[in-house]
C-alpha positions in Angstrom: 1.9 -97.3 -35.0 4.0 -94.1 -36.6 0.8 -91.8 -37.3 -0.3 -93.6 -33.8 2.7 -92.1 -31.7 2.5 -88.6 -33.2 -1.1 -88.2 -32.4 -0.2 -89.3 -28.7 2.4 -86.7 -28.7 0.0 -83.9 -29.9 -2.7 -84.8 -26.9 -0.1 -84.3 -24.5 1.5 -81.3 -25.4 -2.5 -80.5 -25.6 -2.4 -81.6 -22.1 0.8 -80.0 -20.7 -0.2 -76.8 -21.9 -3.6 -76.9 -20.5 -2.3 -77.6 -17.4 0.0 -74.9 -17.2 -2.3 -72.5 -17.7 -4.3 -74.3 -15.2 -1.5 -73.8 -13.0 -1.1 -70.5 -13.8 -4.7 -69.1 -13.5 -4.5 -71.1 -9.6 -1.8 -69.4 -8.4 -2.9 -66.1 -9.5 -6.4 -66.3 -7.9 -8.1 -63.9 -10.1 -11.6 -63.8 -10.3 -13.1 -64.5 -13.8 -14.9 -61.2 -15.0 -18.0 -60.9 -17.0 -18.0 -59.5 -20.5 -19.9 -56.5 -21.1 -21.7 -58.2 -23.3 -23.2 -60.2 -20.0 -25.1 -56.7 -19.5 -25.4 -53.9 -17.3 -27.9 -56.5 -15.2 -25.6 -59.2 -14.6 -22.6 -57.1 -13.6 -24.7 -55.4 -10.7 -25.3 -59.0 -9.7 -21.1 -59.2 -9.3 -20.9 -56.3 -6.9 -22.1 -57.6 -2.8 -23.5 -54.9 -0.5 -21.6 -54.4 3.2 -22.5 -52.3 5.4 -19.5 -49.7 7.5 -19.5 -49.0 11.2 -20.9 -45.9 11.9 -18.9 -42.6 12.0 -20.0 -39.0 12.4 -23.2 -39.7 13.3 -24.1 -41.9 10.4 -23.4 -45.7 8.9 -23.2 -46.0 5.8 -24.0 -49.0 3.5 -22.1 -49.7 0.3 -21.8 -52.0 -2.5 -18.7 -53.3 -3.9 -16.7 -55.4 -6.4 -14.2 -57.8 -5.7 -11.5 -58.8 -8.5 -9.7 -61.4 -5.9 -10.6 -65.2 -6.4 -9.5 -67.5 -3.6 -6.0 -68.0 -2.8 -5.0 -64.9 -4.8 -2.6 -62.5 -2.9 -2.2 -59.8 -5.9 -3.0 -56.3 -4.4 -5.7 -54.5 -6.6 -6.3 -50.8 -7.1 -9.6 -49.4 -5.1 -11.6 -46.8 -7.6 -14.7 -45.4 -5.6 -17.4 -43.8 -7.2 -20.2 -41.2 -5.6 -23.4 -41.1 -7.1 -25.5 -37.9 -7.6 -28.6 -37.0 -5.8 -31.9 -38.9 -6.2 -29.4 -42.3 -6.2 -29.9 -42.9 -2.7 -33.0 -43.8 -1.8 -32.8 -47.3 -0.9 -29.4 -49.9 0.3 -28.7 -50.5 -3.2 -30.0 -47.4 -5.1 -26.7 -46.1 -5.6 -25.9 -49.9 -7.6 -29.2 -50.2 -9.4 -29.3 -46.3 -11.1 -25.8 -46.8 -12.0 -23.7 -47.8 -15.4 -20.2 -47.7 -13.1 -21.2 -52.0 -12.7 -19.3 -51.4 -15.9 -15.9 -51.3 -14.6 -16.4 -55.0 -13.3 -16.5 -56.0 -16.6 -14.3 -58.2 -18.4 -13.1 -55.4 -20.4 -12.2 -52.7 -18.6 -10.9 -54.7 -15.2 -8.1 -56.4 -17.7 -6.8 -52.0 -18.9 -5.4 -52.5 -14.8 -2.0 -53.2 -14.4 -2.6 -55.4 -11.8 -5.4 -57.0 -13.9 -8.2 -55.9 -12.0 -9.5 -53.6 -9.4 -11.9 -53.1 -6.6 -15.3 -50.8 -7.2 -16.6 -49.0 -3.9 -19.7 -47.4 -4.6 -20.9 -45.9 -1.2 -24.3 -44.8 -0.8 -25.5 -41.2 1.0 -28.3 -41.6 3.5 -31.2 -39.9 1.1 -33.7 -41.9 2.8 -33.2 -39.9 5.7 -33.0 -36.9 3.9 -28.9 -36.6 3.8 -27.0 -36.2 0.9 -23.7 -35.9 0.0 -22.2 -32.9 2.4 -19.4 -31.9 4.5 -21.3 -33.8 7.5 -20.3 -37.3 5.7 -16.8 -36.9 5.6 -16.0 -39.0 8.6 -19.0 -41.2 7.7 -17.4 -41.9 4.1 -14.0 -42.1 5.3 -15.0 -44.9 7.7 -16.3 -46.8 4.6 -13.0 -46.7 2.7 -11.7 -48.1 6.3 -13.5 -50.8 6.4 -13.0 -51.7 2.8 -9.2 -52.1 4.0 -10.1 -53.8 6.7 -12.2 -56.7 5.6 -10.0 -56.8 1.6 -6.3 -55.2 2.7 -5.1 -58.5 1.7 -6.0 -57.7 -1.6 -5.9 -53.8 -1.9 -3.3 -51.5 -3.0 -3.8 -48.7 -0.6 -1.0 -46.9 -2.6 -3.5 -46.5 -5.3 -7.3 -45.3 -4.2 -8.8 -43.3 -6.5 -12.0 -41.0 -5.9 -14.8 -39.5 -8.4 -18.1 -38.7 -8.3 -21.1 -36.7 -10.5 -22.7 -33.3 -9.1 -23.2 -33.3 -5.2 -20.7 -36.7 -5.9 -17.9 -34.3 -7.3 -18.8 -32.0 -4.6 -18.1 -35.0 -2.0 -15.5 -35.9 -4.0 -13.7 -32.5 -3.3 -14.7 -32.7 0.1 -12.9 -36.2 0.9 -10.0 -35.1 -0.9 -9.2 -31.9 1.2 -10.4 -33.1 4.4 -7.7 -36.3 3.9 -5.7 -36.1 1.0 -3.4 -39.1 2.1 -5.9 -41.4 1.2 -6.0 -40.3 -2.6 -3.4 -41.1 -5.7 -6.2 -40.1 -7.9 -9.3 -38.1 -7.8 -12.0 -37.7 -10.8 -14.5 -35.0 -10.4 -17.7 -34.6 -12.4 -19.5 -31.5 -12.6 -19.4 -30.9 -8.9 -21.6 -28.3 -7.2 -20.6 -26.2 -4.5 -18.0 -24.3 -4.4 -14.2 -24.6 -4.2 -11.5 -22.0 -3.3 -7.7 -21.4 -4.5 -7.0 -22.4 -0.9 -9.1 -25.6 -1.3 -7.1 -26.8 -3.8 -3.7 -26.4 -2.0 -4.9 -28.6 0.8 -4.5 -31.7 -2.0 -1.8 -30.3 -4.1 -0.6 -34.1 -3.9 -3.7 -35.3 -5.1 -3.8 -36.1 -9.4 -7.1 -34.7 -10.5 -9.0 -35.6 -13.5 -11.7 -32.9 -14.3 -14.8 -33.5 -16.7 -17.7 -31.2 -17.5 -19.6 -30.3 -20.0 -19.6 -26.6 -21.3 -23.0 -26.7 -22.2 -24.2 -28.5 -18.3 -27.6 -26.8 -17.5 -27.0 -27.1 -13.5 -23.3 -26.6 -12.9 -21.6 -22.9 -14.9 -19.4 -23.6 -16.9 -17.9 -20.4 -16.8 -18.1 -19.0 -13.5 -17.9 -22.2 -11.7 -15.6 -25.3 -13.5 -13.2 -22.9 -15.1 -11.9 -20.9 -12.3 -11.5 -24.2 -10.3 -9.5 -25.6 -13.0 -7.2 -22.6 -12.7 -6.6 -23.1 -9.4 -5.5 -26.5 -9.9 -3.4 -25.8 -12.5 -1.7 -23.3 -10.6 -1.6 -25.3 -6.6 -0.9 -28.7 -7.9 2.6 -30.3 -7.0 2.4 -32.2 -10.4 0.2 -30.8 -12.6 1.5 -32.3 -15.7 -0.5 -35.3 -13.9 -4.1 -33.2 -13.2 -6.3 -33.8 -16.3 -9.6 -31.6 -17.2 -12.1 -33.0 -20.2 -14.5 -30.3 -21.7 -17.1 -32.2 -23.0 -19.8 -30.5 -25.7 -23.0 -32.5 -25.6 -22.7 -35.4 -23.8 -23.8 -38.8 -25.6 -25.0 -42.2 -24.4 -21.7 -45.0 -24.6 -24.1 -46.6 -28.1 -24.4 -43.1 -29.4 -27.5 -41.5 -28.5 -27.8 -38.1 -26.6 -28.1 -38.3 -22.9 -31.1 -36.6 -21.0 -29.5 -33.6 -19.7 -25.5 -32.3 -20.0 -25.1 -32.6 -16.7 -25.2 -36.7 -16.4 -21.2 -36.9 -17.4 -21.0 -40.0 -15.8 -22.1 -41.4 -18.9 -18.7 -40.2 -21.0 -16.9 -42.9 -18.7 -19.1 -45.7 -18.5 -16.5 -47.5 -21.4 -13.8 -45.1 -20.1 -13.7 -42.2 -22.2 -15.0 -44.6 -25.3 -18.1 -46.0 -26.8 -19.6 -49.5 -26.7 -17.7 -50.0 -30.3 -14.5 -49.2 -28.8 -15.0 -45.7 -30.8 -13.4 -42.5 -29.4 -15.6 -40.1 -27.0 -17.5 -37.2 -28.8 -17.6 -33.6 -28.7 -14.6 -33.7 -25.7 -10.9 -31.7 -25.6 -8.9 -32.9 -23.2 -5.6 -31.1 -21.8 -3.5 -31.5 -19.0 -2.4 -29.0 -16.3 0.5 -27.6 -18.0 -2.1 -26.5 -20.6 -1.1 -29.4 -23.2 -3.5 -30.7 -25.2 -3.9 -34.7 -25.6 -6.2 -37.1 -27.4 -7.3 -40.8 -26.2 -6.7 -43.5 -28.4 -8.1 -46.9 -27.0 -7.9 -48.6 -24.7 -6.1 -45.2 -22.7 -8.8 -43.3 -20.8 -8.7 -42.7 -16.8 -7.6 -46.2 -16.1 -4.5 -46.1 -18.0 -4.2 -42.0 -16.1 -4.4 -44.7 -13.1 -2.0 -47.2 -14.1 0.5 -44.4 -13.5 -0.2 -43.1 -10.4 0.2 -44.1 -6.8 0.3 -42.4 -3.5 2.3 -42.6 0.1 -0.7 -44.0 1.7 -0.6 -47.0 4.2 -4.2 -47.5 5.0 -3.6 -46.5 8.7 -7.5 -46.2 9.6 -8.3 -42.3 10.4 -4.7 -40.7 9.5 -5.7 -38.1 7.1 -5.4 -34.9 7.7 -8.8 -33.7 8.5 -8.4 -30.3 6.6 -12.1 -29.7 7.0 -13.7 -28.3 10.8 -17.4 -30.2 11.0 -19.1 -28.2 13.5 -22.6 -27.0 14.4 -22.7 -24.3 11.4 -21.4 -26.9 8.8 -24.5 -29.0 10.0 -27.4 -26.5 10.2 -26.4 -25.1 6.7 -25.9 -28.8 5.9 -29.4 -29.0 7.1 -30.5 -26.2 5.1 -28.8 -27.6 1.9 -30.6 -31.2 2.5 -33.7 -29.9 2.5 -33.4 -27.9 -0.8 -31.5 -31.2 -2.1 -34.8 -32.9 -1.7 -37.1 -30.2 -3.3 -34.7 -30.8 -6.7 -34.9 -34.7 -6.2 -38.6 -34.6 -6.1 -38.8 -32.2 -8.6 -36.3 -35.0 -10.4 -38.4 -37.7 -9.7 -41.8 -35.6 -11.1 -39.9 -35.2 -14.4 -37.9 -38.3 -14.7 -35.0 -37.3 -14.9 
């Protein structure tokens, strides 16, 4: 009899514990993210496609991951990543050609203080021979505003982050200089284009993490990247929040060499760590005051984001619009887009 009573008490205790767990999960309403072991295909399927209204002459589509579940009142950060040229040919191509869906995995989502983050992947309309450029500033702003309009109950507008690779890195700079109020932080990677000291002053309140390779075959580390970083250090109002990561040879997260040393997105596939959890190799990090630091798992860009915020309240189009897009801008963008199309054709020809 005593044995039966003891068994009943154990079962009752277990039921109470499970019941409390279920109530907690239900109260938070948070979506259960897939593990990285599910694979990139399954993680891409967790994203949805949506469309922003026309602005600046273009209506952009975008892919996004939402961490919010039913009855979830949590406010999550919004992380925006902009693809490089050759990855915007069709709706969803920026998702199919990207490793950023790993940021929707349980492992990386759990690194955010809030337990998750929205991941937003806009697409430049490359099928129209239009690439990331100043002429798309208003169009991309409309994407961000559309996300906030539709998911504002779950987006913490004081924690919006933007980054991108190559032309996407250039567009990152365009956006933080045009609408600095929108962003708590930015992570441009091997950005194309040229940005001046005056440009860095326009976004002096935005925390910036630059990522570049000393062996980049496309962007000059000495002539372009280092001068830009020096201007960030001089002109940012909070240099202690700024970071610069200098890569030697870019590696795949599994350990092999990347296709070339320009494809820096591989560096953040697992948030500056390798697939096995080890530290990303052949990299040095310094902050805006010149202090070196190391990244010990799980610390990476996400832990940096956790400590940042802005005063932005999500007011549509309230940015300062520091870049004036006029006839000349559009004219030069047309020439630039034609040149980029030729580059894109060569990329496809050689399977890059």
